[in-house]
C-alpha positions in Angstrom: 90.5 92.4 -152.6 93.1 91.7 -150.0 93.3 88.2 -148.6 93.5 89.3 -145.0 91.6 92.2 -143.3 93.1 95.6 -143.4 93.3 96.6 -139.7 91.3 99.7 -138.9 93.1 101.9 -136.5 90.0 102.8 -134.5 89.0 99.2 -134.0 92.3 98.3 -132.3 93.2 100.6 -129.4 95.7 98.0 -128.2 97.8 98.7 -131.3 97.8 102.5 -130.8 101.5 102.7 -129.9 102.7 100.6 -132.8 100.4 102.4 -135.2 101.7 105.8 -134.0 105.3 104.6 -134.6 104.4 103.3 -138.1 102.7 106.6 -139.0 105.6 108.7 -137.6 108.1 106.7 -139.7 106.0 106.5 -142.8 104.9 110.1 -143.5 101.9 110.2 -141.2 100.0 107.5 -143.1 99.0 103.9 -142.3 99.5 102.3 -145.7 97.5 99.2 -146.7 100.7 97.2 -146.4 101.0 98.0 -142.7 97.3 97.6 -142.2 97.7 94.0 -143.5 100.9 93.4 -141.5 99.1 94.6 -138.3 97.2 91.3 -138.3 100.5 90.1 -136.7 101.8 93.0 -134.5 105.2 91.3 -133.9 105.7 90.9 -137.7 104.6 94.5 -138.3 107.0 95.8 -135.7 110.0 93.8 -137.1 109.1 94.8 -140.6 109.0 98.5 -139.7 112.5 98.3 -138.0 114.0 96.5 -141.0 112.7 98.8 -143.6 113.3 101.9 -141.6 117.0 100.8 -141.4 117.1 100.2 -145.2 115.2 103.3 -146.2 116.2 105.9 -143.6 119.5 104.9 -141.9 121.5 103.4 -144.7 124.6 105.0 -146.2 123.7 103.8 -149.7 122.5 106.7 -151.9 118.8 106.9 -152.4 119.0 106.8 -156.1 120.6 103.3 -156.1 118.2 102.1 -153.4 115.2 103.3 -155.4 116.6 101.9 -158.7 116.9 98.5 -157.1 113.4 98.7 -155.6 111.7 99.7 -158.9 113.5 96.9 -160.7 112.4 94.4 -158.1 108.9 95.6 -158.4 108.9 95.3 -162.2 110.4 91.8 -162.1 107.9 90.6 -159.5 104.9 92.4 -161.1 104.3 94.3 -157.8 102.3 97.3 -159.1 101.6 98.7 -155.6 105.3 98.7 -154.7 106.3 100.2 -158.1 103.7 103.0 -157.9 104.7 103.8 -154.3 108.4 104.2 -155.1 108.3 106.2 -158.4 108.0 109.5 -156.5 110.9 108.5 -154.2 113.0 107.6 -157.2 112.4 110.9 -158.8 113.1 112.8 -155.6 116.4 110.8 -155.2 117.7 111.8 -158.6 116.4 109.3 -161.1 115.0 110.8 -164.2 111.6 109.9 -165.7 113.5 108.6 -168.8 115.4 106.2 -166.6 112.3 105.0 -164.9 110.7 104.5 -168.3 113.8 102.6 -169.6 113.9 100.1 -166.6 112.1 97.2 -168.4 114.8 97.1 -171.1 117.7 98.6 -169.1 120.2 96.2 -170.7 119.9 98.0 -174.1 119.3 101.5 -172.8 121.9 104.3 -172.8 120.2 106.0 -169.8 122.2 104.1 -167.2 125.9 104.6 -166.2 128.2 101.8 -165.1 127.3 102.0 -161.5 123.6 101.9 -162.2 124.1 99.0 -164.5 125.9 97.1 -161.8 122.9 97.7 -159.5 120.5 96.6 -162.1 122.4 93.4 -163.0 122.8 92.5 -159.3 119.1 93.1 -158.7 118.1 90.9 -161.7 120.4 88.1 -160.5 119.2 88.2 -156.9 115.6 88.4 -157.9 115.4 86.0 -160.8 118.0 83.3 -159.9 119.1 84.1 -156.3 122.7 83.1 -157.0 124.9 85.9 -158.2 127.8 85.1 -160.6 131.2 86.3 -159.5 131.7 88.8 -162.3 128.4 90.6 -161.5 129.3 90.7 -157.8 132.8 92.0 -158.7 131.2 94.8 -160.6 129.1 95.8 -157.6 132.2 95.8 -155.4 134.0 98.0 -157.9 131.4 100.7 -157.2 130.4 100.2 -153.6 132.2 99.8 -150.3 131.5 97.1 -147.8 128.6 98.9 -146.0 127.0 100.0 -149.2 127.3 96.5 -150.6 125.5 95.0 -147.6 122.9 97.7 -147.7 122.3 97.2 -151.5 122.0 93.5 -150.9 119.6 93.9 -148.0 117.5 96.4 -150.1 117.2 93.9 -153.0 116.4 91.0 -150.6 114.1 93.1 -148.5 112.1 94.5 -151.4 111.7 91.0 -152.8 110.1 90.2 -149.5 107.9 93.3 -149.8 106.8 92.5 -153.4 106.1 88.8 -152.6 104.0 89.8 -149.6 102.0 92.4 -151.5 101.4 90.1 -154.5 100.5 87.0 -152.4 98.1 89.0 -150.2 96.7 90.9 -153.2 97.2 94.3 -151.6 96.6 97.3 -153.8 
């Protein structure tokens, strides 16, 4: 049971414009996450802008974005986030075998050097926040300035998502 009410579209005509924007940018659906966020329309609007930039306007290839998102979800035990992103990961080129290997990626042969850099960076940012220089250097070896910023924002942003989902008990 969620810890805040999930806003019902028909009960809030004053939110019609924002809800229409959310639905147009999120595949025509008003997900539970956004229904919870709509308890604070300014937060919902800012959230939408940030995650639209991360997911739809970034240069970073989708496979690396989704790899980081799935790893964040696993580390934070955010089942909703994980389930929501598996189809995107598959669509963006990850294999089911890679997805299955994510919990033990360090010993898996399913990931190349670039993917391993993403996973190590994700683990450091999620678990300990501070990133050792050698791990950051490996990210920089594979990604340009813009991609590095976008990867960092993706990892940070989806830590926000998972923490919100888990704290609010959204399923």
